[in-house]
C-alpha positions in Angstrom: -29.2 13.0 -16.4 -28.6 14.6 -19.8 -28.0 18.0 -18.2 -25.4 16.5 -15.8 -23.7 14.8 -18.7 -23.6 18.0 -20.6 -22.2 19.9 -17.7 -19.4 17.3 -17.2 -18.6 17.6 -20.9 -18.4 21.4 -20.8 -16.3 21.3 -17.6 -13.9 18.8 -19.2 -13.7 20.7 -22.4 -13.0 24.0 -20.5 -10.2 22.4 -18.5 -8.6 21.0 -21.7 -8.9 24.3 -23.5 -7.1 26.0 -20.6 -4.3 23.4 -20.7 -4.1 23.7 -24.5 -3.5 27.4 -24.2 -0.7 27.0 -21.7 0.8 23.8 -22.8 -0.2 22.2 -26.2 2.0 19.2 -25.7 0.4 18.4 -22.4 -3.1 18.8 -23.8 -2.2 16.4 -26.7 -1.0 13.8 -24.1 -4.3 14.1 -22.2 -6.4 13.6 -25.3 -4.3 10.5 -26.2 -4.7 9.1 -22.7 -8.5 9.5 -22.8 -8.6 7.5 -26.1 -6.4 4.8 -24.7 -8.2 1.5 -23.9 -7.7 0.7 -20.2 -5.5 -2.2 -19.3 -7.7 -4.1 -16.9 -8.0 -6.1 -14.7 -4.6 -5.8 -13.2 -3.1 -6.1 -9.7 0.3 -5.3 -8.3 1.8 -5.7 -4.9 5.1 -5.2 -3.0 7.9 -7.6 -2.7 8.4 -11.2 -3.9 5.6 -12.6 -1.7 3.4 -10.4 -3.9 3.5 -13.1 -6.5 1.5 -15.5 -4.4 -0.7 -12.8 -3.1 -1.4 -11.7 -6.7 -2.4 -15.2 -7.7 -5.1 -15.3 -5.0 -6.3 -11.8 -6.0 -6.5 -12.8 -9.6 -8.9 -15.6 -8.8 -11.4 -12.8 -8.1 -10.4 -10.3 -10.7 -10.4 -12.9 -13.5 -14.1 -13.6 -12.7 -15.0 -9.9 -12.9 -15.0 -9.6 -9.2 -14.6 -6.4 -7.2 -11.1 -5.0 -6.6 -11.8 -4.6 -2.9 -12.4 -8.3 -2.5 -9.3 -9.1 -4.5 -6.9 -7.0 -2.5 -8.3 -8.3 0.8 -8.0 -11.9 -0.2 -4.6 -11.3 -1.8 -2.8 -9.9 1.2 -4.4 -12.4 3.6 -2.2 -15.0 1.9 0.8 -13.3 3.3 -0.8 -12.6 6.7 -1.5 -16.3 7.0 2.1 -17.5 6.2 4.3 -17.9 9.3 7.4 -18.0 7.1 6.9 -14.3 6.1 8.4 -12.6 9.1 7.2 -9.1 8.4 3.4 -9.5 8.1 0.7 -11.2 10.1 1.2 -14.5 11.8 4.9 -15.1 12.5 5.8 -11.4 12.2 8.8 -10.3 14.2 7.8 -8.8 17.6 8.4 -5.5 19.2 11.1 -5.1 21.8 8.7 -6.3 24.5 8.2 -9.6 22.6 4.7 -8.7 21.4 3.5 -9.1 17.8 1.5 -6.0 17.0 -0.2 -5.7 13.5 -1.3 -2.7 11.4 -3.5 -2.7 8.3 -5.8 -0.5 6.2 -8.1 -0.9 3.3 -9.7 1.6 0.9 -12.3 1.1 -1.9 -13.4 2.9 -5.0 -15.9 5.1 -3.1 -13.3 6.4 -0.6 -14.6 4.2 2.1 -11.7 3.4 4.5 -10.9 1.2 7.5 -7.8 0.8 9.6 -6.4 -0.9 12.7 -3.1 -0.3 14.5 -1.2 -2.0 17.3 -3.6 -5.0 17.0 -2.5 -8.1 18.9 -3.6 -11.8 18.7 -5.5 -11.5 15.4 -3.6 -12.7 12.3 -5.7 -11.1 9.6 -5.8 -7.4 10.5 -6.8 -6.4 6.9 -10.1 -8.1 7.4 -10.6 -6.4 10.8 -9.8 -3.1 9.0 -12.5 -3.9 6.4 -15.0 -4.7 9.2 -14.1 -1.3 10.8 -14.9 0.3 7.4 -18.2 -1.5 6.9 -19.6 -1.9 10.4 -18.6 1.1 12.4 -18.9 4.9 12.1 -15.1 5.2 12.5 -12.1 4.7 10.2 -9.5 3.5 12.7 -9.4 1.4 15.8 -6.2 0.8 17.8 -4.8 -1.5 20.5 -7.2 -3.0 23.0 -10.2 -1.3 21.3 -9.3 -2.9 18.0 -8.9 -6.3 19.6 -12.2 -6.1 21.5 -14.0 -5.1 18.2 -12.3 -8.0 16.4 -13.4 -10.5 19.0 -17.0 -9.2 18.9 -16.9 -9.7 15.2 -15.9 -13.3 15.6 -12.2 -13.2 14.8 -10.2 -15.9 16.5 -7.7 -14.9 19.2 -4.4 -16.7 19.0 -0.7 -16.4 19.8 1.1 -14.8 16.8 4.6 -15.2 18.1 6.1 -18.3 16.4 9.0 -20.2 17.9 11.3 -18.9 15.1 10.4 -15.3 15.8 10.6 -15.7 19.5 14.1 -17.2 19.2 15.3 -14.2 17.1 13.8 -11.8 19.6 15.6 -13.4 22.5 18.9 -13.3 20.6 18.3 -9.6 19.9 17.7 -8.9 23.6 21.3 -9.8 24.3 22.4 -6.5 22.8 19.1 -4.7 22.2 20.8 -2.8 19.4 18.2 -1.2 17.3 19.4 -0.8 13.7 16.9 -2.5 11.4 18.6 -4.1 8.4 17.7 -2.4 5.1 15.4 -4.6 2.9 15.1 -7.2 5.6 13.9 -6.0 9.0 12.4 -2.8 7.6 11.0 -4.7 4.6 7.8 -4.7 6.6 4.8 -4.5 4.4 2.6 -6.0 1.7 0.7 -3.4 -0.1 -1.6 -4.3 -2.9 -3.5 -2.2 -5.4 -5.9 -3.4 -8.1 -8.0 -2.2 -11.0 -11.0 -4.5 -11.7 -12.9 -5.3 -14.9 -15.5 -2.6 -14.1 -12.7 0.0 -14.0 -12.7 0.5 -10.2 -9.7 0.7 -7.9 -9.1 -0.5 -4.4 -6.1 -1.2 -2.2 -4.9 -2.8 1.0 -1.8 -2.6 3.2 -0.8 -4.8 6.1 2.3 -5.3 8.3 3.8 -6.4 11.6 5.9 -3.3 11.5 9.6 -2.9 12.1 11.3 -5.7 14.0 12.0 -4.8 17.7 10.2 -1.4 17.5 9.1 0.3 20.7 5.8 -1.1 21.9 3.0 1.1 20.5 5.0 2.3 17.5 2.8 2.7 14.4 4.3 3.3 10.9 2.7 4.4 7.7 0.9 1.1 6.8 -2.4 1.7 8.5 -2.6 5.4 7.7 -4.7 6.4 4.7 -2.6 8.8 2.6 0.7 7.5 3.9 0.8 3.7 3.4 -2.1 3.6 1.0 -4.3 5.9 -1.0 -7.0 5.4 -3.7 -8.8 7.9 -5.8 -11.1 6.2 -8.2 -10.9 9.0 -10.7 -7.1 9.0 -10.9 -5.3 6.0 -9.5 -3.9 4.3 -6.4 -0.6 3.9 -4.6 0.9 2.0 -1.7 4.2 2.2 0.1 6.8 0.0 1.9 9.9 0.6 3.9 10.7 3.1 6.6 7.2 4.3 7.6 8.3 7.4 9.4 9.6 8.9 6.2 6.5 8.0 4.3 4.3 9.6 6.9 6.4 12.8 6.8 5.5 13.3 3.2 2.0 11.8 3.1 3.6 9.6 0.5 0.9 7.7 -1.3 -1.4 10.7 -1.3 1.5 12.7 -2.9 1.9 10.0 -5.6 -1.8 10.1 -6.5 -1.9 13.9 -6.6 1.2 13.9 -8.9 -0.8 11.6 -11.2 -3.7 13.9 -11.0 -1.4 16.7 -12.2 -0.5 14.7 -15.3 2.5 12.5 -14.3 2.6 8.8 -15.2 2.6 6.3 -12.3 6.3 5.9 -12.8 7.1 9.6 -12.8 4.9 10.1 -9.7 6.7 7.4 -7.7 10.1 8.9 -8.7 9.1 12.4 -7.6 7.8 11.1 -4.3 11.0 9.2 -3.5 13.1 12.2 -4.5 11.2 14.4 -2.2 11.7 12.0 0.7 15.4 11.8 -0.1 15.6 15.6 0.1 14.0 15.7 3.5 16.3 13.0 4.8 19.4 14.9 3.7 18.0 18.1 5.1 17.8 16.4 8.5 21.4 15.2 8.2 20.4 11.6 8.1 22.1 8.9 6.0 19.7 7.8 3.2 21.6 4.5 2.8 20.4 3.4 6.2 16.8 3.6 5.0 14.6 2.1 2.3 11.4 3.6 0.8 9.4 2.0 -2.1 6.3 3.0 -3.9 4.1 1.3 -6.4 1.3 3.0 -8.3 -1.5 2.3 -10.7 -3.7 4.6 -12.7 -7.1 4.3 -14.2 -5.7 3.2 -17.6 -3.9 0.2 -15.9 -0.5 1.8 -16.3 1.9 1.0 -13.5 5.0 2.5 -11.8 7.4 1.7 -9.1 10.5 3.4 -7.6 12.6 3.1 -4.4 15.3 4.9 -2.5 18.0 2.3 -3.1 18.3 -1.1 -4.8 16.7 -4.2 -3.3 13.0 -3.5 -3.6 10.9 -5.6 -6.0 7.2 -5.8 -6.8 4.8 -8.2 -8.6 2.4 -7.4 -11.4 -0.5 -9.7 -12.5 -2.5 -9.1 -15.6 -4.2 -11.2 -18.3 -0.9 -12.3 -19.7 1.4 -13.1 -16.8 2.3 -12.7 -13.1 5.8 -11.3 -13.0 8.3 -10.0 -10.4 10.2 -6.8 -11.3 13.1 -5.1 -9.7 12.2 -1.5 -9.1 14.4 1.3 -10.4 16.1 3.3 -7.6 17.5 6.7 -6.7 20.8 5.9 -5.0 
């Protein structure tokens, strides 16, 4: 044990010496960061409904519970609420009138679980956790995901509420597919947390874009796109137009930028700028899209950034549970 500790110290010292030789200012920043007392526990989540989700997660975090349990319980609050039309029960259906749900979860040990195109089960995040803990796989989809959920005792139910069904039938009159920015493509709750033990976890869950093609899957259930956690560095989750997040492996990019020395805020900003560049390169109009990232590092520092105005996020720590408007690019 002493030998391993000594090796880690020498490796760390060697890396720092190399950085010092190339960039003394950066090395000084790293030394300062290492001395900084972590701000924990802390939890943050996407959109206004994150306030309620954070409160549920905080019940676990405040009792020195595990971040993994906190994020699962937190996002379930939104999955269970039929008034939230972009997640879980009551989510807007696809163009065939079917509510299909996607979710993933990731813990501090890089254990992952995911489900996609899951019907009839209102808590896909818990099914994703069961995939993680009870199968040799990391993702189940469609009928296979439903069969697994039923075998695990999840209740089968109709997720299409009268309100969502009425909206869908109205949409069918024109079948014009142009999701409204910050409303119909405001499609996700992502939550990331740092617990009292200094461990990170995250969860992401959605009903996807309203009136999507049946079988469409966005970034939310994809590890490295909608959610990524590296317990040595930090965590990130995404919301908005999933295709663009997938194109850049968005949350993995955010975490890797933090690994390379950027703050959570700087990492989110760089990821959004890269997405914007790709959108413009493909001659698309970025104002027709929304992308938002939130990030959290091991010190409990947070960051958020989005493509255009309208994205907000909630942060809960020992002092408060607050909603913030994210800074934006355009």
